[in-house]
N, C-alpha and C positions, 0 to 999 in steps of 0.2 A: 968902620967896624960897628958903630952904633946902628947904622942903617941896616947892616946885615942882621944884627941881633933882633932889631924891630921886625924885620921881614920874617925871620924864623919864628918869632913869637906869634905873629899874625897867622902864618901858615898853620902852626900848632892849634891855635884857637879855632880856626875854621875847620880843621880836621876833627876837633872834639865835638863841635856843633853838628857836623855832618854825621859822625859816628853816633851821637846821641839821638839823632833823628831816626836812625834805623830801628830803634827799640820803642818808638812812639806809637806802634800800631795798636788797635783795639784788641782786647783779650777777654776771655770768659772762662771760669772754672766752675764745674759742677761735680757733685760727689755720687759715687755708687755705693749704697749702704744696704744694710739688712740682707746681705747674701747669706744663704744657709746651705748646709750640706746634710741631708737626712738619709740614713741608711734605710733600705727596704726590708721586708720581712718575708720569711718562709714560715708558714703556719698550717700545720696538717691536722685534720680532725677526721676520725673514723666514726661512722654511725651505722646502725642496722634497724631491723624492725623492732628491736627492744633496746633503745638507746640508754646508755648508763649515765649520760649527762656529763661525761668527761670526754677528753679527746681520744681515748682509747676505747675499745669495745671487747666484750667477753661473750662467749656462747652464741656467736653468729650462726655456727653450723652445729646444731644439736639434733640428733636423730635417735629415736629409741625403737626398741623392738624390731630392729632391721632383720631381713631375711633374704636369702637368695632370690633373685628376680627383681628386687627393689631398685628403684632409681628415684633420685630427688636432688635437691640442691638449695642454695640460698645465696644471697648477694650482700656484700659489704659496700657501703658508700664511702668514698674517699674524697674529702673536700679540702681544697686549699684555704678554705675559710676566709679569714681577713688578710691572708698573705697578699703582698703586692708584687712579688717577684716570681717569674716563671721558673719551674724546676723540673726535675726528672725523677720518676718513681722506680725504685727497686724493691725487691722483697729479700729479706735476710733473717737470720736466726730461725730458719724454718725447722720444725721438730714434728716428727710423726712417731708416737710411742704407743706401745700396746700393753694392756693389762689383761691377763688371762681371765679375770672374772671367775665365775662359777659355771663350769661346763658339765652338764648332766651326762654327757657322752664321753667315752674314752677317746683321746686323740691318737688314732692309730694310722693316720695317712700322711704323716710327715710333720705334724706339729705347726701347721700354718696359722699365722695370726690374722685377725680380721683385716689389717691393712694390706696383707699379701693378697687377699681375695677381692678387695674393693678396687674398682677402676674409676679414675677420676679425670675430670677436665677442668682446669683453672685458667681463666682468662680475664683481660680487661674488657669490660662490657660497656660500650659507649652510651647505651641508652638504658641500661639497667633493667631490661625487661626479661632477663634470664634466658635469652636465647642468642645464638651466634648470628651476627649479621655484619654488614659492611662496616669497616673501621675497627672491628673488635680485634684484639691482639692476644694470641695464645701465650700463656705462661708455662703450663705444664699439660702435656697431652693436646689433642685436638678434638673437634667435634665428631670427626670420622674415626678417630683412634684414641680412645681413653687409655690412660697410662696407670700402671700399678701404683697404688697409693704409697706403699712402703718404699718405693724406689725414688721418691721425690727428693731433689737435691736440697742442701741446706741453704742455698741462696740463688736468686735469679736476678742478674743485672740486665734488666729489660730496658732501662733508660726510657721509660714511657713519659712523654712530654705532658706536663700539666701546667696550664697557665695560672697566673696569680688570680685567686678567687674562683678557679674552675673546679669541676667535679668530674670524677670518673668512678666506675663501679668495678668491684672484683667479684666475679661469680665463680663458685666451685660447684660442680654437679658430679654426682656419682652414680654408678650402677654396680650391682653385684651379680655378675653372671654366675649361673649355677655351674658347680664343678664337683668332682668326686671328693674334694677336700672340705666341703662346706661345714661338715660336722665339727671340724677342728675350731671353728670360730664361734660356736655356741657360747653365749655369755661373755665374749670378749668385748673390751672397751678400748677404742682407739682415740688418742688425744692428739689434736692438731693445733700448733701454735706457730705464729710467724710475726715478723715486724715489717711494717711498711715505712720505707725511707723516702724522704723528699729532699733531693740535693740540688744545689744551684747549678752544678755542672754535671754533665753525663760522664759516667765512669769510663 
């Protein structure tokens, strides 16, 4: 019996030594530190020929002493500025309003406002040189067919792609074709406002 116990103890000891040897390999541990997660930015800035010094602009399109036969326009610069994320541009909160002003002539031909008589073309202008070329995208009207100013919608979901730090231009040009109703617009004032939205995702 004693021999049997001694044998069992010897076997257990040998097994422990063998098992301990399994965990005797070399090892090394290194750390991964200073991992950071930083949110990107969308940052929009509007500028024109007379910058206000803020991210928004006023009076980009100001035309006085207009008359039938006139055509003109202006361009608004849209910068993604210091933004690091690509986004998509839409126009919203569009408003075209008319004030009768002072008309020296009676309005006898239907009471048309100035915005009813003006025809406009608004588009994304890739080079900002005020003419329609390759890569330009129509917003309202076309170069071949200007549209009635007063019929402009309140929003345009164009989803125009703008890269982080990129620039695009919005040009609006107008013409006033002569018509029998032109006298209605003498002294009229049309006011045009809109918002430029830059969103992370297309609508």
